[in-house]
N, C-alpha and C positions, 0 to 999 in steps of 0.2 A: 851237392849237385845243384846247379842253378840253370834257369832257362836263358838261353842265348837269343833265340829268335823263334817267332811263330809266323809261318808263311802260308798264305792261302794260294791254292792252285785251282783254276777252272779246267774241267775236262768235258769233252763231248764224246760219249760212247754210244754207238748205234745199237738199236735193239735187233735181235735176230729176225723177228717179224713184227710189223706194226701191231700195237695193242689197241683195241677199240673199247673205250670206256665211256662213262657218263659225261666226262669233260672233253671228249673228242678222241682223236687218234694220236697215239704217241709212237714215234719212230726213232727218236733220239733222246738220250738221257743226258742232260747237262747237270753235272755234279760238282761239288766243291771238296777238294782234298785240303787237309791242313797238316803241315809238317812242323813239328816242334823239335828243335835241336837244343842240346845242353852242353855245358862246359866239360862234362865228363865223356863226351863223345857218343852218348846214347841219344838216339832219335826215336820219335814215335809219330805215327800217322793216324789221322781220323778222317772220316768223310761223311757228308750228308748229301741227300738227293732230293731236292725240292721238286714237287710235281705241279705243273701249271694247272690251275683250277682248284686243286686240293690245297696246295700251299699258297699262303697269302704273300709270300716273298719269292723272288727269283734267286737263282744261283748267283747272279751278279750281285744282288743285294747282300747275300750271305758273305760272299767274297769280300765285299767292302766293309762289312761289320767286323769280320775277322781282322782285316788290316787295321781298322780303328782300335781294336782291342789289344793288338800285338804289343804296342809299347808299354802298356800297363803290366805286362807279364814278364818283361825283361828283368832278370835277377831274382825272380820268384822261385820258390822251391817246387819242382814239378811233382813231388810226392804229396804235397799238401793241397788236395783238391778243394777242400772247403775254402781255403784262403784264395785259391785261384778263382773260384766262382764268385767270392766276395769282391775281388778286384774287378772282375768283369762286370758284375752287377753295378759297381760304382761308376763304370764308364757308360754302360748302356742298360736301360731299364728292361727292355725285352730282348730282342736278338737271340731267341732261343736256339735257332738252328746253328748260328755261329758258335755259341757257347757249347753246344753239343759236340760239334766237330773238334773244338779245341780240347774239351775235357776228354774226349775219346783218345786224342793223341797223347794227352798226359797220362792216361791209364796205360796206353801202349808203352810209353817210356818207363813207367813204374814197373810194369810186368816184365819188360825186357831187362831192366836193371836188377830186379830181384829174382829173375828166372822163374816166374810163376805166371799162370794164365789169368786173364782178366776176370773170369768167373770166380777164381779164388780170391781176388782182390775185393769182389762184391760180397764175399761171405761164404762162398761155396755153392756148387751146383747140386740140386736135388735129383737131377737126371743127367745122364750123359748123352741122351738122344732127344733132340727137339724135333717133334713132328711138325710138318709144314702144311699149309693150306693152299690148295690149287686155286686157280681162278678161271672164270669163263666170262668173257666180255659181252658187250651188247651186240651179239651176233645172232643170225637167224636161228630159230629153235632146232632145226635139224643139225646145223653145225654145232650148236651147243651140246646136243646129245652125243654127237661123235666125239667131241673134245672130252666130255665127261667120261666116256668109256675108256679113252686113252689114258686119262689121269688115273683111273682105277687100275688099269693094267700095269701101270708103272709103279703102283704101290701106295698111292695117296689114299688117305681115308677121309679127308674133308676137302670141300671145295666151296668157293664163293662164286655166286652168280650176280652179275651186274644188271640192274634194271634202271632205265632212264625214263622217268615220268610215269604217268598213270594209264598208258595205253595197254591194249590187250596183248601186245607182243611179249611184254615182260612176263606175264602170267603163262603164256604159251611156252616161253623159254624154260621156265622152271618146271612146268609139267613135262616137257620133252626130256629134260635131264632126269627127273625122278623116274620116268618110265624106262629110261635107258639103263639106270644103275640100280633100281630097286632100293633096298635098304642097305646096300653095301657102301654107300658114300654118304657121310653127313653133309648136309647142304646149308649154306648161309646165303642171304640175299643182302646186297648193298645198294642203296638208292643214291648215295652221295648227294643228299640234300635236294633231290630232284622232284619231290612232291610238295604240295601245299598241305596245310593242316587239314583242310576239308577233304582232300583226296586220300590222305594217308590211311585212315581207319578202314574205309570200304575196300581199298585195294589190298591191304595186308590181310584182312579177313578172307579174301579170295585165295590167299596163299596158304591158309591154315591146313587144307587137306594134304599138303606136300611135306609134312613132317620136318619143317625147318628147325635148325638149332637156334637161329637168331635172325632178326632183321636189323639192318644197320642204317643209322642216320637218315631217316626218311625225309626230314624237313630241315630248314635252315639252322645252322649251327648256333645262332644266337637265341633261338626260341626254346629255352629250357622248359618253360611252362607248357608249351605245345607238346614237347616230348613226353612230359608227365601225363598229359591228357591222353595221348595216343597209347602209352603203355597201359593205362588203366582199362582201355577199351579193346585190347587185342589179346589173343591167346598164345602168341609167340614171344619168347624173350626179346627184349629190345636192347640194342647196343648203341651207345653214343660213341662217336669217333671225332668228327670235326668239332663237336661241342666241347671236347676235352682239350683244353689248352694248358693254362697254368693251374696251380693248386686251387685258386678261388673258383674256377669253373667246376672242378670236381666236387668241391663243397656244395655248390649250388645244385649239381645233379643229385648228390646224396640228399640234400635238404628237401628238394622237390620230389624225391623218389621218381626221378625222370628216366632211369635206366635200370636194367637187370645186370648189364655187363658194360664195361667201358673198355675202349681201346686206347692203348698208349704207344707212343713211338719215341725212341731216343731222340730223334731230330726235333719233334715238336715239343717235347717236355724239357729240353735244354740239357740233355746229357744222361749218362747211365745212372749217376747218383740220384738225380731228381726223378728219373723214371722209376727207380726202385722205391723212392719215397711215395710216389703216386700210387704204385701198386699196393703198398702196405696200407695207405689211407683207404683205398677202395676195399681192400680185404677186411679192414676193421669195420667197415660199414655193411659187410655182407655181400659185396659185389664181386663177381668174377671178372677176369681181365683177359683180353686178347692183346698180344704184342705183335707189332710189325708194320712195315711200310711196303707197299706193293712194288715199288721201283727202287733199285739201288745196286750198288757195287758190293764186292766181297767184304770190304772193311766194315761198312755199316751193317751188313747182314750178320757178320760175326758178333758185332756189338749187341745187336738185338737178341740174338740167340743166347748170348751169355746172360743177359738180363732175364729172358724168359725161363731159363733153367734154374733160376734161384728162388722161385716162389711157387708154392702149391696153389696159389690163387689163380695162376695163369692156366687158361684152358689149352688143351691140345689143339694143334693147328695154328702155329705161329705164321704170321703173314709176311715174314721176311724172305720173300722168294725172288727178289729182284734179279739175282744172277742168272736165274733160269730164263729170263727174258732177254738177256744181253748177248750181243754178238762178240763182245770183248770185255776186258776188265783191265785194271791197273796193277794187278798183283801177279807175282810169278806163278802161283798155283791158285786159280779161282776155286772157290768152295764148290763142292759137289753136292747138288740137291736133287738129282734126277729121280731118286727113289722115294722122295717125300720125307726124308729124315736128314737132319743136320747133326752129325756126331761131333760132340765137343772133344777137344784134345787138351793136352797139358803143355802145348807149345807156349812159350812166353808171350806176354802181351795179348794182342788180338789174335796172334797165331798166323799172320800173313805178312809177306814181304813185298813191298812195292817194287815193280819192275821198271827200271829207268827207261828202257826202250818203249814200253807201253805208255809211259808218262809222256814221252816226247811225241808219240803217235797221236795221242788223244788230247793233249794240252791245247787250250785256246787262250789267246790274249784277252785281257780285261777289256 
């Protein structure tokens, strides 16, 4: 079997309701789909979902890198992921998001051709149920408390609360949520780089009474030494997210002892294979791992759940909850996440089929 073509597709899918976060309000998700076709008639799909503010590249950037990489893959063996990644690395040094979408599509091809699920291709799942992490945006404290109660009633056991900056409202938001749910919901806080090094320690210490499982990325992604300084001064586990890019960044975090937990995403790590490698590296250093990206369509969600299910180092509460936020999707049967659990199946490949009508509805021109 050989690759005939690799095609990028841009789509705009609206969110069910706008999401208010540290980087502003999101009402529309622009994503990139990748379709790989082969001479055996088997095709596979992948997708990534860049988020403005968090991601340093746009969906258009990713689309263009996929188009640039496509010629190098013509005639390649779709089963040989290592060779495909090597070919792509030879064309573009970074381009992690584009490589992730292409590799995802190649795994979908391989799974469909062999009639096995992607989690089997990754070595096998340790669990068939991946628990999910709810989210609470930068909303008023009373609204945050109401939303937390609703997540709890739906069956979620963990939730993330967004805090933007060092003001008192963030503390009040966390306090209101904890008062509403008691100890029935494990809580995380995500700053998305919105604090300075000077602000971080005093503010995080004010959060210590609320029994948080972790605080995430308080300062700029490039300040690894600052993360290490903060970690030594606080009593809540610290998670690095934006700071985790390629393998070198993870080695720096380990060397500086800058985090207790790291977050990985298939999109930012450059594919499922490399995400698995990053998880194993983190685990070898004694770090725990969170998997997931907060915005996304069904294909990328299934990919991240497959990765999360394959390692004991991954904490409960996968953050691949994008489809819950969406008013539509590009597959025939969008994944069901309403109860806070994603159940793996043995459907071949990623386990989802792209809907041609939905693709026409949401597709936008370059």
